[in-house]
C-alpha positions in Angstrom: 160.2 161.9 171.9 157.3 164.1 170.3 153.8 163.0 170.8 151.4 162.4 167.9 147.6 162.5 169.7 145.5 159.9 167.2 141.8 160.0 166.6 140.5 156.7 165.3 137.1 156.9 163.6 135.3 153.2 163.9 136.2 150.8 166.9 135.1 147.7 165.8 137.5 144.8 163.8 139.7 147.7 161.9 139.3 150.4 164.5 140.0 148.0 167.0 143.6 146.9 165.4 144.9 149.7 164.8 144.5 150.9 168.2 146.6 147.9 169.2 148.9 148.7 166.5 149.3 152.6 167.6 149.0 151.0 171.1 152.7 149.6 170.6 154.2 150.7 167.6 156.3 152.8 169.5 158.0 150.0 171.7 158.0 148.1 168.8 160.5 150.1 165.9 161.3 152.6 168.8 159.2 155.6 166.6 160.5 159.4 167.2 156.5 160.3 167.4 154.9 158.4 170.2 150.9 158.1 169.1 148.6 158.4 172.1 145.0 157.0 171.9 143.6 160.4 172.1 139.9 160.0 170.7 138.0 156.8 169.4 134.4 157.4 167.2 131.8 154.7 167.2 128.0 155.1 165.5 126.4 155.3 170.0 127.6 156.5 172.7 127.0 153.5 174.6 129.5 151.9 171.7 131.8 155.1 171.8 132.4 154.6 175.5 133.0 151.1 175.5 136.1 151.7 173.0 137.7 154.8 175.1 137.8 151.9 178.2 138.5 148.6 176.9 141.0 150.2 174.4 142.5 152.9 176.4 141.3 156.2 174.5 141.3 159.3 176.8 138.2 160.1 174.8 135.1 158.9 173.0 132.7 160.3 170.9 129.7 159.0 168.3 129.9 162.3 166.1 132.9 162.1 163.8 133.0 165.9 163.2 133.6 166.3 166.5 137.3 164.1 166.8 138.0 165.6 163.3 137.4 169.0 163.9 138.9 168.2 167.7 142.3 170.8 168.1 144.1 167.9 170.3 143.8 165.5 167.5 146.9 165.9 165.7 145.8 162.7 162.8 143.1 160.5 161.6 142.1 157.3 161.6 139.6 155.9 159.4 138.1 152.4 160.4 134.6 152.9 159.4 132.6 151.7 156.7 133.4 152.8 153.1 130.6 155.5 152.3 131.4 157.0 155.3 135.6 157.9 154.1 135.2 160.7 151.6 133.0 162.8 154.1 135.3 162.4 156.6 138.3 162.4 154.9 138.0 165.6 152.9 137.0 167.4 156.9 140.3 166.0 157.9 142.4 167.5 154.6 140.5 171.2 155.2 142.1 171.4 158.0 145.5 169.7 157.0 145.0 166.8 159.9 147.2 163.9 157.9 144.5 160.8 157.5 145.2 157.3 157.2 142.1 155.0 155.7 141.3 151.6 155.3 140.7 150.1 152.2 138.8 150.6 150.0 139.8 154.2 150.2 135.8 154.9 148.7 132.9 154.0 147.8 133.6 154.8 144.6 136.0 155.7 142.0 134.2 159.5 142.2 135.2 159.0 145.8 138.5 157.9 145.7 139.2 160.7 143.0 137.4 163.4 145.1 139.5 162.1 148.5 143.2 161.9 146.3 142.0 166.0 145.2 141.6 166.9 148.5 144.7 165.4 149.7 146.4 166.9 147.3 145.2 170.2 147.1 145.9 169.6 150.7 149.5 168.6 150.8 148.4 166.5 154.0 150.0 163.1 154.1 147.5 160.1 153.3 147.9 157.2 152.9 146.0 153.8 152.7 145.7 150.3 154.1 146.8 147.4 152.2 148.3 145.6 155.0 149.1 141.6 153.6 151.2 143.4 151.0 153.6 144.6 154.3 154.6 140.9 155.7 157.9 140.5 155.7 158.3 138.1 153.1 156.2 140.1 150.4 158.9 142.9 151.4 161.1 140.9 150.1 159.3 139.6 146.6 159.8 142.9 145.2 163.4 143.4 146.9 164.2 139.8 144.8 161.9 141.4 141.5 163.6 144.5 141.8 167.1 142.9 142.0 165.8 141.0 138.9 167.0 137.6 140.9 164.5 135.5 138.9 165.4 137.4 135.3 162.6 138.4 132.9 158.9 137.9 134.2 157.2 136.4 132.3 153.9 135.5 134.2 151.8 136.7 136.9 149.1 135.3 138.5 147.5 135.6 142.1 144.6 135.0 143.9 142.4 136.7 146.9 140.3 134.2 148.8 138.5 133.3 151.4 135.0 131.1 152.2 133.6 133.5 154.8 130.1 132.6 152.5 130.7 129.4 150.8 127.6 128.0 152.5 124.7 129.1 149.9 122.4 128.6 152.8 124.7 131.3 154.9 122.2 133.9 155.5 122.1 137.5 153.8 124.0 140.1 155.8 125.7 143.4 155.0 128.3 142.1 153.3 125.6 140.5 150.8 123.9 144.2 150.1 125.9 146.5 147.2 128.7 146.6 145.3 130.6 148.3 147.8 130.4 145.3 149.5 130.8 142.4 147.3 134.2 140.4 146.7 135.5 143.3 144.1 134.5 145.5 146.7 135.8 144.2 149.9 138.4 141.3 149.0 139.7 142.3 145.2 141.7 145.7 146.5 144.1 143.6 148.1 145.4 141.3 145.4 145.2 143.9 142.7 147.5 145.9 145.5 149.7 143.1 145.2 149.5 143.1 141.5 150.6 147.3 141.3 153.5 146.3 143.9 155.0 143.1 141.7 154.1 143.8 138.7 153.7 148.0 138.2 150.3 149.4 136.6 147.5 147.5 134.5 146.9 148.2 131.2 144.3 146.8 129.8 141.7 143.6 131.2 139.2 141.3 130.4 136.9 140.4 133.5 134.3 137.6 134.3 132.4 139.1 137.7 129.8 136.9 139.1 127.5 136.2 142.0 127.0 132.8 142.2 124.2 132.3 145.3 122.2 135.3 144.0 119.5 133.9 146.9 120.3 134.2 150.3 117.8 133.4 153.3 115.5 134.2 150.3 116.6 137.6 150.6 118.3 138.8 147.2 121.9 139.1 146.9 123.0 142.9 145.1 126.8 142.2 144.5 129.4 139.7 143.1 130.9 136.5 144.7 133.6 136.2 143.0 135.5 137.3 139.7 138.6 136.5 137.3 140.8 139.1 135.7 142.7 138.6 133.0 145.6 141.3 132.9 147.8 142.7 130.1 150.4 145.4 132.6 151.7 148.1 131.3 155.5 146.2 131.1 154.2 143.6 128.6 153.6 140.9 131.5 150.5 138.5 131.4 148.9 138.3 134.1 145.3 136.7 136.1 143.7 137.2 139.2 141.4 134.9 140.6 138.9 136.5 144.1 136.6 135.2 145.8 134.5 134.9 148.8 132.9 131.5 148.2 136.2 129.2 148.2 135.3 126.8 150.2 138.4 125.4 152.2 140.6 129.1 151.7 140.5 131.2 154.8 143.1 133.8 154.0 143.9 133.2 150.2 145.8 135.9 149.5 148.0 134.0 146.8 150.7 134.8 143.8 153.4 133.3 141.4 155.2 135.1 139.8 156.9 133.7 137.0 161.0 134.7 135.5 163.4 133.9 132.9 165.7 132.3 135.8 163.0 131.0 138.1 159.6 131.6 140.1 158.6 133.4 143.7 155.6 132.0 145.1 153.7 132.4 148.2 150.6 132.1 150.1 149.2 134.0 153.4 148.0 130.9 155.4 152.1 130.5 155.8 152.6 134.4 156.0 156.2 133.7 157.2 157.2 131.3 154.3 158.3 132.6 150.8 159.6 129.8 148.3 162.2 130.6 145.5 163.2 128.2 142.6 165.9 129.8 141.0 167.4 128.2 137.8 171.1 127.6 138.2 173.7 124.8 138.7 173.0 121.4 138.1 169.8 120.7 136.6 169.5 117.8 139.1 169.4 119.2 141.9 167.0 122.4 141.2 163.7 123.1 143.1 162.0 125.3 145.1 164.1 126.3 147.9 161.7 127.6 151.5 162.9 131.0 153.5 161.6 131.3 156.7 161.6 135.2 157.1 163.4 136.2 160.0 166.0 139.2 160.9 167.4 140.0 157.5 164.1 140.6 156.2 162.4 144.0 156.4 160.9 144.8 159.3 160.7 141.4 161.3 163.8 142.1 163.5 161.3 145.2 166.0 159.2 142.1 165.8 161.6 139.1 167.2 165.7 138.8 166.8 164.7 134.8 165.9 164.5 133.6 162.9 161.5 131.6 161.6 159.1 132.4 164.5 157.0 135.0 162.4 154.9 137.8 162.5 151.4 137.9 162.7 148.4 139.8 160.8 148.1 142.1 164.3 152.0 143.0 163.0 150.6 144.0 159.4 149.0 146.8 161.1 152.0 148.0 163.3 154.0 148.1 160.7 151.4 150.3 158.8 151.2 152.2 161.2 155.1 152.8 161.8 155.1 153.4 157.7 152.3 156.5 159.0 154.2 158.1 161.9 157.1 157.7 159.6 156.0 159.9 157.2 154.7 162.5 158.9 157.5 163.0 160.7 159.8 163.4 157.5 156.4 165.4 156.0 156.7 163.1 152.7 154.4 160.4 151.6 155.1 156.4 151.5 153.3 154.2 149.7 150.8 153.0 149.5 149.2 157.0 149.6 145.8 157.7 147.8 147.1 157.8 144.9 147.2 153.9 144.8 143.9 153.8 146.4 142.6 155.4 143.4 144.3 153.4 141.4 142.7 150.2 142.8 139.4 151.4 142.8 139.8 152.3 139.0 141.0 148.1 138.3 137.9 147.1 140.2 135.4 149.8 138.1 136.9 148.5 134.7 136.7 145.4 135.8 133.2 145.1 136.4 132.3 146.9 133.3 134.8 144.7 131.5 132.3 141.9 132.5 129.2 143.8 131.7 130.0 144.8 128.7 131.7 141.0 127.9 134.8 142.8 126.9 138.4 144.0 127.3 138.6 147.6 128.2 141.9 150.2 128.6 142.4 151.2 132.2 144.4 154.6 130.9 139.9 154.8 129.8 138.6 155.1 134.1 
């Protein structure tokens, strides 16, 4: 076993998730590289000291440049606001350090292109944080598609729906300011990544992106609440994506349906340990959905638990990400989703916003 010293920029919601993941991934997956929580960076000395003590870091700082340039930091985790992603990543790549960056990759398409270029120029390991696609159920869904179990794909429908801003009387916050913090910048990247994982690249799209509650507490909202996107994939399959932060009743609506000539796959993130599979075979009277409970025979499940149906959770998705990142560093080979995927997702976000503004179909290749 070899120690690898981890520096995490950001100690909030995602910073804590990554700290917990790197504290446990070595035990759960018995990785060759064993992480050490070396340094955490926060926006103030006081909060940095808090995260250092509570999360178990050896050191802390309020200056991300100090963390990145420290010779005792071997790999960087970026879990800070997206407006900071580009500068941190470029500084890390200039030193040849591996970088894991939370989604969205950059604050804009231009940022994400620059970050990808910096990663490739440095020849450094890079990965972007799309955790929901890593559930054992969704990994198994991808395998079912690869194996042709449901035949020729005819339609893809997916949603990323939550209700944390469903109340129109909820006050304005940082989430209601700036395009990057809107539904398209915040929620849609996850389900666009899902579409890429299941169906491949998007050829063209038509979108309606809308701010439903334009004023909150007397303050103007400057980003979108929800979006609907009609899609044509490069493989010829048609599809639809819906993203919303005002979907009353939905808490973790990362969901998709994939129709094929021989069957159908259905998944809902509010029941992340279940995959529904319909196969059009045998006697018609016996056909119907089978409810598959994930277990040790599904990808990345067994290291957590030997019991079928016992399930994995949100934090386990982050642990799986950590395992993948460590494996990429150890093997010196990038593992999907890389910065390239993060940039491609941002291309779709940009294309969708433009499509909505112009009320036209757009070709993704134009972006």
